[in-house]
N, C-alpha and C positions, 0 to 999 in steps of 0.2 A: 132848328126841327129838322131831324133827322130824315132823309131821303129814305121810302121802301123799297125793299129791294125790287128789283125789275120783274114784271113777267116774263116769262120767256117761252117762246111758241117757235117751234121747229116745223116748217115744211119740207119733206125731203121727199123728193120724187125719182123713182127711176121708169125707164123705159119697161114696158111691160113685155116685149121680144127684144131678141138681138139683129132684128133687121133695120137696117141704116135708114136714116131719118132721108125721106125721097118725098117731100111733098106735093111734086107732079104728078110722081106715078102712086102715091099713095097718102092722101093728104088727111087721113083720119089716124090716128095713133094715139095706141092707150099706154096709159102712164100708170104708176101704181105708187100711192102715196102711203108712207109708213105712218101708222096711226100710232104705235109706240106699244109695248110689252106684247109684242110678238103679232100685232093687227095690223093690216094692210085693206086699203079701197081701191078699186080702179076709178080712173076716170077717162075720157078723150077729150084730145084737141084734135080740132078738125082745123088744116092749115090751108084753108082755101083760099083764091086769089082776093076774097073780101078783108080778112085778117091782114094776109101778105101786103096788102095797100094801105090797110089802117096802119102798120108800124111802120109803113115808110114815110106814111103822111103825118103822124106823130111827133116824126124825128124833127119837124122845120119847127122853129120857135113862133112863128104865123100862125102855126095852127089854130082854127077855131078850138075853143071851149067844148065844142059838139063832138068835136072827134077825139078829145082825150076822155069824155064820157063814153062814148062809145067802146074805145079799148077798156076803159075800166069796167063796163057791164059784161062785156066779153071775157074779160079774165074771170069777173065773178061766178058766171056759169059754169065757168071750170072747175071752179075750186069748189063750188056747192056741192057739184057731183062728187069731189074729193074729200068731201067732211070737213069742208070750211065752217059748217055750226057748232062744232065741237069748239074753235077758237074765238071765232066773233064774240061771240058774248063775252069772255073772259076780258078781252081787250077793250071793248066799251065799256065796260065798268072798271077797268083799269083807268082809264080818261076819263071818266067821272069822277074818279076816289083820288084824283092827281096823281096816280102812280105810274111811274115809267112800264112803258113795253117794250120788249126787242124780238123783232119778229126774224130768225134765222132761214133763209132760203137756200137750200140744200141739194145739188142735182149733178150728174153727171151726164147728164143729156144736153148735148150744148145748144143746141134749139130752145130749150127753155129759159134759156138767160136773154133772149132778145126782146121778149116782152116788157114792158117797161111797168112792174109788179107794184111800184109804188103808187100807179093810177090807179091801183084797185077799187073798185065803187065800196063802199063800207056802211053798214045800216039801214035804216029808213031814208036816214039822210043822201045817201049816195054818195056819200064824202071821198074824198081820195084817202088813202089810206097814208101817205108821206106827208098830208097836211093835217092829221089829228095831234095833238100837242104831246110830245114826248113820248112819239111812237117812230120807231127806227128800224128798218129794214136793211141787213147785212146780208152781202152772197159767200158764200162758200163753198167752194169745192172739196166734194167727200175726200177722206184718205189722204188730204195733205197735210202736210205740217210746217210749221217757224222755225227757222233757221233759230239755234239757240244765241242767246245774248253772250256776246264776247269782246271783251275791253272796252267795256262802256259801262258808265255808270246806271244804276239800275231804273235813278231818275232823270233819264234822258231827255224828259219831257222838258225838265226843266233846266238840265243843265248840259245838252248836247248844242250841239252846233247845228245851224238851219243853214241850206244850201239853195239860193234860188238862180237854177240856171235856165239862161232865155237864149233865144234866137228871134230875129225878125222885127216884124211891125208888130209889138205888145207894147202894155202897159207894165214894162218892167219897173220903171222907176216908182209910180204907186204902190206896185205889189211889194217890192223893195223896202220902201218906207213903211209898209204895214204889217210886214215880217220882223222889221228892226223895231218896231215899237213894243213888240212882244218879246225880242230877246235875240241873242247873238244871233247874227245872221251874216253869209259871206256871197258873195256874188260871181258868176260865171257867165260872164255876156258872149253873145254869139257861140254858143257850146256847139263843141263837135266832141265824137265821140272819144278821141284819146285826151283831151281835154276834162273829160266829165270821170273817165278811170282816174284819171292822177287826182281829181280831185276826191274821189271815194277812196281812193290809199292813204291820204295823207292824214297827220293827226294835227291836233285833236279831231276825232272822229266826227264825221255828219251823220247826224241820227234823223234828222229829217230832210229829204230832198223834194222841191218843188218844180216841177220842168214847166219851162211856160215858152208855148210857141203853136204853131199853127198844126192843125190836123189835115192833112189833104188826102184827096182820094187814091187808094191804093186796092185794086182789085176790088173785091167785095165788102172791103172794110176802108180803116183810114192806114196811115203813117204820120209820124210825129217828124215835120221839118226842121229838122237839125240844121246847123249853119252848112256842114258837111253832106249834107242829101239826106234823103229821106228816114227815117229809122220805125221798121215795122215792129210788131209785137214780139215776135220771136228774138229779133236782132236787140230789144229793148231787154228784153229776159237776159239774155248772155251779157247783156253789160251790169246788170244791178244787182242780179242775184249771187254773184262771188263777196257782194258785198252787204248781205242779207243780214248777218249776224251781228252789225254794228247800224244797218241802216232799218230802221224801225216803223217809219213813217212815209211813203211817197203820196203826194199830191201832185194829180196829172191836170194841168189848169191848161188844158189843151182841150177845142173840139173834139167830141167824140170819143175822147181818150176811155172812155168805158162802155162806149156804143156796140152792139151786137148786132148783127143780124141774123134771121134764121138760117140761112145758108151758109154761114161763114163759120168754117172749120176749124181753124187756128184758135178764135176767141181774138177778145180784145186785150190791148195792151195793160188795165189796170187786173182783168183776169190770169194771165199766164205768169205776172208778177206776184200773184195773190199764191197761185199753184206751184209757181216757183220748178225746183227740180227734187230729182228721188234722193241724190247725193247731197247737197245744199239745202233742201226744203225752202219756203218762200217768203215774201215781206211781211209784215206782220200786219200790217194795214195798209189799204190803196184807197186814197180818195178819188174821185174822177167826175165825170160828167158824160151823162149818156149820149143827152145831144150836142148840139151847137151851145156854146158858151159864150154871152156875150161878154164885151170889153168891161164894162161896168161891172157886172156881175161876176166877173174872176176877181174885182180888186174888194168886193163887197166880202165874197167869199172868203179870199185869203183874209182880210182883218179879224174877222167875226172867229174863222179857224183857229187862228195863231194865238189870237187874245186867249180864246176858251182852252187851250193848251198849256199856256205857260200859266193859268189861274189852279191847274192841276185838274180840271175836268176831264181830260183822259179824250181819247180819240173818239168813241160814242158821241160824248159831252160836244166836244169841237164841232162835227158834224151836226148835231141836232142847232148849235150856235151858230153855224153857216147858214142852214135851213131856215130859222127863224130869221134871220136876216134878209135873205134871199127873198121871204115872203113877204116880209114891209117893206122891201124895194118895189117887188111887183104890185103889191098893193097900192102904191103912191105913182104907180103906171109906168113901173120898167118891167123888163122882160121875165117870164115865166123860169127862170133859170134854176127856183127849186126844184123844178118837177123833175129834173134830171142829173140831181145829186145821186152820187153811187157811194154806197162803202164795201168793200169788200175785206172780210177778216175771218179768221176762226174764234172771233169773240174772247182771244186769249189775251187781251192785253195785261190784265193785270198779274200774269205769271212769272212776269220778270223778279226772279227773286231778289229781296233785297239784302245789301250788305253782302254780296260773292256767296249765299248761302247756296245752298244745293237742291235742285228740284226733281223730283222723279215724278214724271208725268204718265199716267195709266189710262190707256182707253180701251176700253172693256167693252167690246161688241158681241154680235152672235158669234159664236165658232173662235174667237182668236181674242188676244190681248194683244194690242201695240203699245209699247214702251219705250219712252225716252227719258236718258238720264242726260242730265245738262248740271254740268259744274266747270269751272275756269275752262269755258269754253269748248268741253269734249262733249260728244254726245254719242250716245248709241241710241239703236233701234232696235226691236227685235220683235217675230210673231211667234206668238205663242199659243196652243190651243187651248180654250176653256173647257173645265166639266160642266155637264148639264148643271142648269141653277135649281130643279127643285128640289132636292133634300135642303140644302141651306136655306132656301125660302120659308120652308116648313120650321127650321130653326129661328130662323128671327120672325115670323109668327108666334112660335113659342114663349120666345125671349121677351116679346112686347109687354110690358110692365113689370116683368120680373126684376129681381133683385140686382144689385149691383155685381156679386157674382155672376150670374148668368150672362149680363151685357157683356162684363169681360170676355169671358168666355166665346161668345158670337166675335168679339173683336178679334179675339185670336184666330178664331178660324178661318173668319175671309183674310186674314192674313194668310193662312195657311193655303188656303185656297188659290188666292192671288200668286205669292211666291215662291209654292210650294214645287215648283215645275222648275221649266226652261227659265224661268225668270229670277230662278235663286240668285246664279250668280252677281245676276245685274245688281239686285238688290244689295249684296254681302259688298259689292264693289262700293255702292251707294254708302252704307255704313261706316266701313272701314273707312272711307274721305270724310265722313263728318266726326270721327274720333280723332283723325290726323291732325284735323284741321282746327278742328274745334267749332265748327261752325252749325248749324242747324241743317237738318234735312227735312223739308217739305215734301208729302206725297199728296199729291193734286190727283184725283179719280174723276174720270168722265164715262160714268156707264152708261149704255144704250140699251133699246130693247127690254127684253125681261129684267137684263142686269140691273135697270133704274130703279126697282122698287126695292133692293137691299141696302139694310142700312149701313152705308159705306161711313158714314159719320162716325161710325163706331171701330173702323178699321186700326186693329193697334199699330201703332209706329215703332215697329218691334227695333230695339239697338241704339235707337239715335231720339236726341232732343228737337224738336220740331214741332210742326202742326200738320193735319190730315184738311184737306178743302175737298169738297166734292162740288162737280158742275152737271145737273142732269140734265139732257137735251132739251126739255120740254117739261112745261106745268099745266096738267090735263086743266080743261074745264071744268069749271063747278056744275 
């Protein structure tokens, strides 16, 4: 039986003004939610003492269910004002139909990563969003990109090496055994920064890194307790991002490795690894825990996650498998570790082109195009203006239901609009590479705003054999 394509919902928020976030002086903050097709809706979040106290208390795994319910309903009130009614019916319908649903939370407002959106109260039942079957929330910082695959087989989930790096009194033997059940795994005991750097630079490459250590308080956040001292989020990013083109997945098996507070301006370890750097990009996927992680829960999560990865279910499938296993443990009386499971990713896991093929990835947004060309470890990033959408939308409307010649002409017109300006040189380079190597050139288009309405599937992949794939940011509710 074929699994249906997931329902994809995007919640993209920005602040309504340029004022800095100062909850003590200005607790009520206006945010803007992008609804798609050039439409927006405003909503206000009041960061009062009650909310801030709830966000502190809910981090305690011993917190009563009443606390998580209050947080979930508080978040629901905010989203209802922002147009949540467009998405909730579609998500609930997908659950009833057995269809997967993926919710992307995107924002450049740091404080919005502090609330646990997984606890959102959903529907008439008030269930938590994270407890709906096959529904997954992923977090994405806007205008970031994944480091291109380099020197690694595209089937890295099955063929790459995994590294368990640990320090302190932690369940390293149990986690190592669980990872080795799933595939080749090496161990780095009492991890230090120099030793980790050396391990990541060695061949064959490490494609999956699991860091197992304690999280220790550090300012308004936590640091990871390495054997040679605490490592904050900024330091971990400096350590790992140079290996991002080989290192496709990082699992932070540490208390609050993905945890955020409303006043922490730096961001969590998971978020900074996801965001990466302007020069090198970010880690493709980061799995972490928002709250303290139990000893037993860390082992359950590890076993389920890595088994799913080796079965070819991908990172999203692995996170869902880990969450299901943790929920089962919680039903048997274990800690509620499933409530804190986090995934930071750009949803681009499937874009590692097979067998060394070239990938030209183009993000079409309002007013500009961001293009990334990846082949043999090379990447170029350009920004170029994009012409108004009106005339070509009219062409698309007229072409609907017309003969194949009109469809072909529209595909050519889309190609000319996309690659007729500053991006022509980049496209010509990609085509020349495909002709020289005899490999396929894949065009992947990610349209946003009004551009999502265009029939990008018709785009002519001119001058090279290959395929065109399209990923729209959200699917409107029926």
